C-alpha positions as CSV (number, residue, x, y, z in Angstrom):
1,X,-65.2,53.8,21.7
2,X,-63.6,55.3,18.9
3,X,-66.4,55.7,15.6
4,X,-65.0,56.5,11.9
5,X,-67.2,58.4,10.1
6,X,-68.2,55.7,8.0
7,X,-69.9,53.9,11.0
8,X,-72.4,56.7,11.4
9,X,-75.8,56.2,9.2
10,X,-79.0,57.5,8.9
11,X,-80.4,54.8,11.5
12,X,-77.7,55.1,14.2
13,X,-77.8,59.4,13.5
14,X,-81.8,58.1,14.4
15,X,-81.5,55.7,16.8
16,X,-78.7,58.7,18.7
17,X,-81.7,61.6,18.1
18,X,-84.8,58.8,19.4
19,X,-82.1,57.9,22.5
20,X,-82.2,62.1,23.7
21,X,-85.9,62.5,23.8
22,X,-86.8,58.7,24.9
23,X,-83.9,58.0,27.5
24,X,-82.5,61.4,28.3
25,X,-85.9,63.5,28.4
26,X,-84.9,65.9,26.4
27,X,-87.2,68.3,24.5
28,X,-87.8,68.2,20.7
29,X,-85.4,71.6,20.5
30,X,-82.9,70.4,22.2
31,X,-83.7,67.4,19.8
32,X,-83.8,69.5,17.0
33,X,-80.5,71.6,18.1
34,X,-78.4,68.4,18.2
35,X,-79.5,67.8,14.8
36,X,-78.5,71.0,13.7
37,X,-75.1,70.1,14.7
38,X,-75.2,67.1,13.5
39,X,-76.1,68.3,9.7
40,X,-73.0,70.9,10.1
41,X,-70.7,68.4,10.9
42,X,-72.4,66.3,8.2
43,X,-71.7,68.9,5.5
44,X,-68.5,69.4,6.5
45,X,-67.8,65.9,5.3
46,X,-69.5,66.3,2.3
47,X,-66.8,69.2,1.6
48,X,-64.2,67.5,2.6
49,X,-64.8,63.8,1.5
50,X,-66.9,63.9,-2.0
51,X,-66.7,59.4,-1.7
52,X,-68.4,60.4,1.7
53,X,-71.8,62.4,-0.5
54,X,-74.0,59.5,-0.5
55,X,-73.6,58.8,2.9
56,X,-73.8,63.0,3.9
57,X,-76.9,63.4,1.5
58,X,-79.0,60.4,3.3
59,X,-78.3,62.2,6.8
60,X,-78.7,65.9,5.7
61,X,-82.2,64.6,4.7
62,X,-83.5,63.5,8.5
63,X,-86.5,66.1,9.0
64,X,-86.3,68.1,12.4
65,X,-89.3,67.3,14.5
66,X,-92.2,70.3,14.5
67,X,-92.7,71.7,18.4
68,X,-94.9,73.6,20.0
69,X,-94.6,77.6,19.8
70,X,-94.8,79.1,23.6
71,X,-97.5,80.5,24.0
72,X,-97.2,84.8,24.8
73,X,-97.9,85.8,28.5
74,X,-98.8,88.5,30.1
75,X,-100.0,90.1,33.1
76,X,-103.9,90.7,33.5
77,X,-105.0,93.9,35.4
78,X,-104.8,92.8,38.6
79,X,-101.9,91.3,38.9
80,X,-99.9,94.5,36.6
81,X,-101.8,97.4,39.5
82,X,-100.1,94.9,42.0
83,X,-96.1,95.7,40.6
84,X,-96.8,98.8,40.2
85,X,-98.3,99.8,43.3
86,X,-95.3,97.6,45.0
87,X,-92.8,100.9,44.5
88,X,-92.5,102.8,47.5
89,X,-93.2,106.3,45.6
90,X,-91.1,108.5,48.3
91,X,-87.6,107.6,46.9
92,X,-86.3,108.1,43.7
93,X,-85.3,104.5,43.1
94,X,-88.7,103.4,44.0
95,X,-90.4,106.2,41.4
96,X,-88.1,105.0,38.5
97,X,-89.0,102.1,38.8
98,X,-92.5,102.3,38.9
99,X,-92.0,104.8,35.5
100,X,-90.0,102.1,34.4
101,X,-92.2,99.0,34.6
102,X,-95.8,101.5,33.6
103,X,-93.4,101.7,30.7
104,X,-92.7,98.5,29.3
105,X,-96.6,97.7,30.5
106,X,-98.2,100.8,28.3
107,X,-95.5,100.2,24.9
108,X,-95.0,96.8,24.9
109,X,-90.7,98.0,24.8
110,X,-88.6,95.1,25.0
111,X,-86.3,96.0,28.5
112,X,-83.0,96.9,26.1
113,X,-85.1,99.4,24.0
114,X,-86.7,101.0,27.0
115,X,-83.3,101.4,29.2
116,X,-81.5,103.1,26.5
117,X,-84.6,106.0,25.6
118,X,-83.0,109.0,26.2
119,X,-84.7,113.0,27.3
120,X,-84.7,113.8,23.6
121,X,-86.4,110.4,22.6
122,X,-89.6,111.4,24.9
123,X,-92.0,114.1,23.7
124,X,-94.3,114.7,26.7
125,X,-96.7,117.2,25.8
126,X,-99.7,116.3,22.7
127,X,-98.9,114.3,21.6
128,X,-97.3,112.4,23.8
129,X,-95.1,109.8,22.0
130,X,-91.5,108.5,22.1
131,X,-88.9,107.5,19.8
132,X,-87.8,104.0,20.4
133,X,-85.0,102.6,19.4
134,X,-85.5,98.6,18.7
135,X,-83.9,95.5,17.4
136,X,-81.9,95.7,14.0
137,X,-81.7,99.7,13.7
138,X,-85.8,99.4,13.2
139,X,-86.8,103.1,14.6
140,X,-90.2,103.5,15.6
141,X,-93.0,106.4,17.3
142,X,-94.9,104.7,20.5
143,X,-97.3,107.2,21.2
144,X,-97.8,107.3,25.4
145,X,-101.2,106.8,27.5
146,X,-101.7,110.2,29.7
147,X,-101.2,108.1,33.0
148,X,-97.7,107.2,32.0
149,X,-96.9,110.9,30.6
150,X,-98.2,111.8,34.2
151,X,-95.7,108.5,35.8
152,X,-92.8,110.4,33.7
153,X,-93.6,113.9,34.3
154,X,-93.2,113.2,38.1
155,X,-90.4,111.0,37.9
156,X,-88.9,113.6,35.9
157,X,-89.8,116.6,37.7
158,X,-88.6,114.7,41.0
159,X,-84.5,114.6,39.5
160,X,-81.9,116.9,39.5
161,X,-81.2,119.6,36.3
162,X,-78.1,117.0,36.0
163,X,-79.6,114.0,35.9
164,X,-82.0,115.5,33.3
165,X,-79.2,115.3,31.4
166,X,-78.5,112.0,31.3
167,X,-80.6,108.4,30.2
168,X,-84.4,108.7,31.6
169,X,-83.9,105.4,33.4
170,X,-80.6,105.6,34.9
171,X,-78.7,103.9,37.7
172,X,-77.7,105.2,41.0
173,X,-74.7,106.2,39.5
174,X,-76.5,108.4,37.4
175,X,-75.3,105.5,34.4
176,X,-77.7,103.9,31.9
177,X,-79.7,101.2,33.2
178,X,-78.7,97.9,31.3
179,X,-81.2,94.7,31.4
180,X,-79.5,92.7,34.2
181,X,-79.7,96.3,36.4
């Protein structure tokens, strides 16, 4: 079935959006994303064909539905302790993973921020702190908890001198860890 722009009106768009939620089981977020695409199309229509401006305006005024924001979940103390205790600290990878997860838990850094930490960003002597390079070129200094300082010192002590020159959290080939690694 081919539609023309003249056949698309406010009622048809609203019926489509209701169909997405009722029949297809899409969430409010998905419905709003489809509405954003429709609005973008009708902005183009209004720009390209001034005679369709009235119809386009009626569709552009369709409001998005409000949706609840997700509640941020976190690990309880006992859950975090279980995750941290799961690593084999006798292996280099186990020490690295333990230090990385403890770093994430104690600093609140994003994974990409933690993997971007270089030795020069760490200060393990008093006051212990780390320079975290955040999104949008926003750097911040974060204090380090005593247990994290101990873990980072032990992790660093077990690394070879050449490994200490590279990124703090490196993969098996000595390259910087990625979010996916």
